[in-house]
Residue frames relative to the residue before (quaternion, step in Angstrom):
aa qw qx qy qz dx dy dz
M 1.0000 0.0000 0.0000 0.0000 0.00 0.00 0.00
N 0.3827 -0.7107 0.5331 0.2536 3.41 -1.02 0.94
P 0.6950 -0.5319 0.3055 0.3752 3.58 -1.26 0.43
S 0.6278 0.5153 -0.3573 0.4611 3.56 1.06 -0.50
T 0.6920 0.4498 -0.3262 0.4609 3.47 0.90 -0.80
L 0.6201 0.5237 -0.3528 0.4656 3.61 0.99 -0.48
G 0.5555 0.6009 -0.3314 0.4696 3.54 1.24 -0.65
H 0.6947 0.4641 -0.2612 0.4836 3.59 0.81 -1.17
L 0.6321 0.5262 -0.3370 0.4583 3.61 1.02 -0.59
I 0.6490 0.5111 -0.3258 0.4599 3.43 0.82 -0.98
S 0.6982 0.5320 -0.2481 0.4098 3.44 0.88 -1.07
A 0.6577 0.4683 -0.2842 0.5170 3.63 1.03 -0.74
R 0.6645 0.4925 -0.3127 0.4671 3.58 0.94 -0.57
R 0.5766 0.5842 -0.3165 0.4755 3.47 1.16 -0.70
I 0.6871 0.4624 -0.2623 0.4953 3.54 0.82 -1.28
E 0.6345 0.5013 -0.3726 0.4553 3.82 0.81 -0.92
R 0.7165 0.4248 -0.3021 0.4636 3.74 0.79 -0.59
N 0.4299 -0.7219 0.4280 0.3329 3.62 1.33 0.02
L 0.4394 0.7021 -0.4403 0.3466 3.63 1.07 0.75
T 0.3768 -0.6978 0.5520 0.2577 3.47 -1.00 0.68
Q 0.6298 -0.4739 0.3989 0.4687 3.68 -1.09 0.15
A 0.6665 0.4993 -0.3429 0.4347 3.59 0.89 -0.86
Q 0.6086 0.5388 -0.3276 0.4816 3.68 1.04 -0.75
L 0.6979 0.4589 -0.2934 0.4651 3.51 0.70 -0.94
G 0.6203 0.5675 -0.2986 0.4517 3.52 1.02 -0.68
R 0.6236 0.5251 -0.2885 0.5022 3.52 1.07 -0.91
R 0.6776 0.4898 -0.3156 0.4488 3.67 0.87 -0.81
L 0.6943 0.4270 -0.2390 0.5277 3.64 1.25 -0.67
G 0.4514 -0.6841 0.4632 0.3373 3.52 1.06 -0.28
L 0.5182 0.5763 -0.4054 0.4847 3.58 1.23 0.86
D 0.4572 -0.6240 0.5329 0.3430 3.40 -1.40 0.16
Q 0.7282 -0.4569 0.3125 0.4041 3.49 -1.52 0.43
S 0.6791 0.5043 -0.3331 0.4166 3.64 0.84 -0.84
R 0.6337 0.5155 -0.3696 0.4428 3.61 1.06 -0.34
V 0.5948 0.5209 -0.3414 0.5082 3.54 1.10 -0.66
S 0.6489 0.5091 -0.3190 0.4668 3.60 0.84 -0.82
Q 0.6669 0.4908 -0.3068 0.4694 3.58 0.95 -0.63
Y 0.6034 0.4964 -0.3437 0.5210 3.71 1.21 -0.55
E 0.6467 0.5173 -0.3051 0.4702 3.65 0.93 -0.71
R 0.7162 0.4171 -0.2646 0.4930 3.52 0.84 -0.72
G 0.4812 -0.6568 0.4443 0.3736 3.71 1.17 -0.13
E 0.4548 0.7380 -0.4415 0.2314 3.63 1.03 0.36
K 0.7427 0.1798 -0.0498 0.6432 3.22 1.60 -0.79
I 0.3562 -0.6939 0.5723 0.2533 3.51 -1.25 0.40
P 0.2836 -0.7817 0.5091 0.2222 3.59 -0.68 0.83
S 0.0194 -0.8395 0.5386 -0.0683 3.57 0.74 1.14
K 0.7108 0.4560 -0.2604 0.4680 3.57 0.68 -0.77
H 0.7693 0.3390 -0.1368 0.5239 3.66 1.12 -0.51
L 0.4191 0.7613 -0.4333 0.2390 3.54 1.48 -0.33
K 0.6554 0.4716 -0.3834 0.4484 3.90 0.61 -0.51
Q 0.6746 0.4753 -0.3073 0.4739 3.48 0.86 -0.83
L 0.5764 0.5718 -0.3479 0.4688 3.56 1.00 -0.84
Y 0.6625 0.5164 -0.3088 0.4461 3.64 0.72 -1.19
D 0.6907 0.5063 -0.3065 0.4155 3.53 0.78 -1.18
V 0.7165 0.4687 -0.2825 0.4327 3.58 0.80 -1.11
L 0.7482 0.4161 -0.2324 0.4616 3.57 1.07 -0.67
G 0.4051 -0.7177 0.4394 0.3573 3.63 1.43 -0.23
I 0.3683 0.7220 -0.5101 0.2879 3.58 0.93 0.82
N 0.2650 -0.7278 0.6033 0.1902 3.55 -0.92 0.88
P 0.4916 -0.6765 0.4418 0.3249 3.47 -0.85 0.97
A 0.5472 0.5994 -0.4111 0.4151 3.64 1.00 -0.51
E 0.5622 0.6214 -0.3491 0.4194 3.65 1.23 -0.76
V 0.7208 0.4704 -0.2213 0.4585 3.46 0.93 -1.22
E 0.6412 0.5650 -0.3077 0.4182 3.54 0.96 -0.65
Q 0.5246 0.6799 -0.3567 0.3679 3.60 1.27 -0.42
């Protein structure tokens, strides 16, 4: 999955869970600006990917499609 598509998925799941970028960032130990970069596809959350999937309920198989 390209960074932009992953970013849209992260954003959609965050919104579904009624989380702000700042709230999601706190759960991941990041600041809001890093979450924003992930959602815009500017950065890949490689270091936090598993934790991000867990918090947002993303099945890794979804991402591989």
